[in-house]
C-alpha positions in Angstrom: 223.2 -9.8 -124.8 227.0 -8.9 -125.2 228.2 -10.8 -122.1 225.8 -8.9 -119.8 224.1 -10.6 -116.9 220.4 -11.4 -117.5 217.8 -11.2 -114.7 214.2 -12.2 -115.2 211.4 -11.5 -112.7 207.7 -10.8 -112.2 206.7 -7.4 -111.1 204.0 -4.7 -111.2 204.2 -1.1 -112.5 203.4 1.7 -110.1 203.1 5.5 -110.3 204.9 7.9 -108.0 202.4 9.9 -105.9 203.7 13.4 -106.9 201.6 15.4 -109.4 202.5 14.2 -112.9 204.4 11.3 -111.2 206.6 9.0 -113.1 205.8 5.3 -113.6 208.2 2.7 -112.2 208.9 -1.0 -111.8 210.6 -2.0 -108.5 213.1 -4.9 -108.9 212.6 -7.6 -106.3 214.6 -6.8 -103.1 216.5 -10.1 -103.3 217.5 -9.4 -106.8 218.4 -5.8 -106.0 220.6 -7.0 -103.2 222.4 -9.5 -105.5 223.0 -6.8 -108.1 224.2 -4.3 -105.6 226.6 -6.7 -103.9 228.1 -7.8 -107.3 227.8 -4.9 -109.6 227.7 -1.7 -107.5 231.0 -0.7 -109.0 229.1 0.0 -112.3 226.9 2.6 -110.6 227.3 6.2 -111.7 225.9 9.2 -109.8 222.8 8.8 -107.7 223.0 5.0 -107.8 222.3 4.9 -111.6 223.3 1.8 -113.5 223.0 1.4 -117.3 220.8 -1.6 -118.4 218.7 -3.0 -121.1 215.1 -4.0 -120.4 212.6 -6.3 -122.1 208.9 -6.8 -121.6 207.5 -9.3 -124.1 208.7 -8.3 -127.6 209.6 -4.8 -126.5 213.2 -4.0 -125.5 215.0 -0.8 -124.9 218.2 0.8 -123.5 217.6 2.3 -120.1 219.0 2.6 -116.5 218.0 1.5 -113.1 218.4 3.6 -109.9 219.0 2.4 -106.4 216.5 3.8 -103.9 218.0 3.6 -100.4 214.6 4.1 -98.7 213.0 1.2 -100.6 216.2 -0.8 -100.6 215.7 -1.8 -104.2 216.5 -0.7 -107.8 213.8 1.3 -109.7 213.3 1.2 -113.4 211.3 4.1 -114.9 208.8 3.1 -117.6 208.2 5.8 -120.3 204.9 6.3 -121.9 206.1 4.8 -125.2 207.1 1.5 -123.4 203.8 1.4 -121.4 201.8 1.8 -124.7 203.9 -0.7 -126.7 203.8 -3.3 -123.9 200.1 -2.6 -123.0 201.0 -2.2 -119.3 198.5 -1.3 -116.6 199.1 -0.1 -113.1 199.4 -2.9 -110.5 199.0 -5.7 -113.0 201.7 -8.3 -112.8 203.9 -9.1 -115.8 207.2 -10.8 -116.5 210.2 -8.8 -117.6 214.0 -9.1 -118.0 216.9 -6.8 -117.6 220.5 -7.1 -118.7 223.3 -5.4 -116.8 
């Protein structure tokens, strides 16, 4: 995708504990470390980095955020994506991101 770097991984979706909490995917720590070491210069405020994501046939423009406490990038998963991709909490699936 336009000279971007593609990363593929298996992950699970989780929900933040706060009331009305958002749904997220955590990128693997090893992958996050590699991205941060090589592409941190692309981060905007709050550790935000523009990206494209894909789950199965569903792809969308998005961003990942670096969480210093978890030492990994987080990818929010909107309701539209959860529905189109038939995602369930804590169920493993394969996805890709392009940065």
